[in-house]
C-alpha angles and dihedrals in degrees: 000000000000111000108220094174090091090062125081120243096267093046090052090051090051090052097047097045094085102148128072130003116328130185114199110194100202117189122212112291093004097130097256094153090054091050093046096048092045088051090057091048089048090054090051090050088054087059096255106158109249086223088070097053128086127177117193129192137159109250133046088230091058091044092052092049092048093048093049093049093049091049090052090054100044132013090221090061093095088066093059115099104242112173150133118263092254095044091050091051092047089053092051095043094049086062102035114022092099086076089071100042105274129110117245093239093067120157122238113223118209124217093272092052092047093050091051091055090048090053091050090049092053090053094046091052090049091236123155109260090210091062093041106042111189099236094046093049090047090051092053093048091047091050092051091050092048087057093045093247110150124214090254093050092046090053089056093045095055100043110140095029103098096195095048089045086061089052089050090054089052090049091052094047092044091054091048090052090052092049093048090051092046087238138137130200122220093269091051091060089071100031094048090051090053089046090050092055093044093051097039111046092174090058091048090052090050092054092043087056090049098047103047092149115046126183123184122191123202090021091169088070097058120116126214095271092051089047092055091045091055092043092053094049093047098044096094104047101016091212093138120148115185123187123196150119119241087199089064098050099126105147103079089121089066098043107279111147114211089194088074091072097031092053098041093112090052090052092046108028093186094052121138113226118208123183121209103198104152108102121209097183115056141042120261091249091058091046092048090054092048092047091051094051098046092046087075090070117094099195102071141102093232132237138157122226119221136171145194090219094099131247097288125193124318119269110266114235117196125184116195132187094236142350092275091055090048092051091045090055091051091050093047093049091053093046092050092050094048090047089057093051105280128125133240090234090068090073136077129174111206119191139180098238133021093241089070091071094070098079091043092049090050091056093043092052091046091054097036093244108163114230143169118221119206120197100051125112108324118230096247091048094059113114097240092048092048089049093054093043090049089061090051092046092050090051091048096045115024089190092064098110094174093061092045091052090051096052105033091090099022108132097023113275100167093258106142131212092250091057092048092050090050090056092046091052091051091049092051093047093051096038092236135124125268092252091052089051089053090051092052096054116116114256099245138125092267091062099037096115092046092051091048089054092046093050091048091054091047088051090054090048092052090050094054099084094054102041138061122250090254092053091048092052092048090050091051091050093048102040094046090048087228094133093042091055092053093047093050091052092063094188118137089248092054092047089051088053091051089053090050091052089050088054090051091051089051090052091050091048090053089050091051092050093050091047091051091051090054094045121089091210094053093226125082120189125225089241094060097043103038094087093053094045095049090047091052098048093044090063099048113124125203092247091055088075094052111122130167095232109111128071092235138116114256119230117190144133120269090246091057092047096062109120094023132098135201133188094232123026134188120200104192128182097041095165134122110271094028101051106032091029123232089245094057092043092053097041113122092223126059094232093087095056092042091056090048089052090050088052089053089050089053091051094049093049095052089076120092106179111004137013130196123189121189143180138179131229091228137019135187113253119178089346096307131098116246131185118253135203126206118274115265086234090067089053089053092060110088111247092236090072095051132079126189106248095205115104116231095026131103116234112254107167123169136204127223100018105306114154113267110225110172118205116253116232131174118226112250116244131183116241096346142106114272118249116252092212138056138199108300096032126118114242137178131222125190096237103032102033124210122004147157120250110238102171141000124203128178112249111182109286091347138051128246104223124195109209131180102216119203095230107024104034128224117000134174110213139161110256102218096032093051093041095234111188132190114248106254094227099031117129129209113278091227 
């Protein structure tokens, strides 16, 4: 029996409202996952067949957590379809895509693959690459797909605009290249599923019958295509429960449509709306600040977060002279906390753009502060991993020209570019795939290397029915000499690549073991599992690998941090032009600034126990220092929730853009000469040179001064003993 007594009143209502359309407005940290998983278990307890339930979210990490929680509440939970949008569509398309002209063993191209095809299309159409930059064209095509606009429709829409007509030509050729290769990009996974249901009403009816109870998490992040997919599946039974927070809609730049959640009651007039406003994560001070900031947005449903966690400490507000001083303060705060018994893992620094991490990383490395940086090269994007997966993709889908072109001379086989272009030209002339063109080559000395490659691939393909996926991958690595070449190199880079390949083999072995557990026969061949494995790894996001296991500070962008929480959070770079960004500030419509404010709300609500926001008086831009002013979001936080983080200064915080001029105060010292400088002043020391004073602490008859030196980083030195002097022409940092 499901115990609902552990839920608050609104959570209970969300669980028990099982029939009809339901909108759950779940504030940050309000226990939405608990409510959602309990709702699934409650349905199962009411004898709803698990076959008729689907729960959809956005990340594999969230899907795993949801699945595990449901399983812990009801043994039938493992039969419920819990999945991401893209994984659910892959699962459907693997079974049904032949109805719309594709083969079921299609390849999924990632963003890098798609951009390469775009670049090739621009060249083939003899268009100027300067006028059609790859990423911009890819962004336009992706946007059209998100809005269910086909290449043909887009061509009609842009008639008369010569430049956009060129983009439409690229879109048409790009889509043809995908179709010829029996491949889909990420956007196609959604749009092709919608197309499948539109073109095959009987199939739609079958899946409507199957999914009689539909739950969608993070509904504010859905794009137009995902919206129509959900609408079609829910049309018959109307048992659609969507969970989301319009105040956390931060992905408009990649297609998310906030109107989907704001207009839910217009789409479903009989919808029940339930607000989850009790927060279980943060202190009331943090929530008050977040509530105050987000209240400035006009496009929102409206809710106010509250908690029983207590008020907690004020939000620390630090103003530095420059980025280095800001980073030095962050480093010093962490070191002080760890020295008093804390851990590095308590901390996270969340920033608006990746470039902001540089100054922080410099300080962390200088002081040996362990950290984990998210947003670098993802595991499945590393060259060696993409090479190995390209072999597996080519074996799974012989029409995948892109994979064949990647592996034909990897490792080096003496097959030149001219030879490859000759084969490509033959394939285009005959309307066949690259692998079919290889097969058709005459068996002569000129083509010996090509035939050797072809025969090797056919040998792998023949081995697939009788081996596991792990055995197939090992055979590929050995027979191609790929692994041997890396081992012979013996450079640190090559050894790192070998370790990455070992990690991939471990992942494949885990996949094999899980597949065997689910199989009645106990053995699953590579041929039968390759589709599923490639589909799974192609949809892995960087954040899916986030685990709280190392004692290290986390560095990541605010966009990546959504859905996570940390005891102590830094929000650096809170200046106009960085956060909010120049683009949002200068946008003609208010939507840009409103999304930036929602991003700030997300950042504020990641903190559990303490929050520190910071800014600098100057920042480097294009190699030159420029003056900065505090972010308007800081001005939107009531002063009563902020405390000046600089020791030795009185707090003088303003609202609405008044100049902040902190009072200068010398530290008291018994029987000693008073210092002629304070925190925020520039000083000079004979050995270390010029530096910025970060902190001052009494130390007997002297002072221990923490200084961020321009050339030697952060140092703690004794003021009198080290003969620290104020710079004659230095000016206050604030």
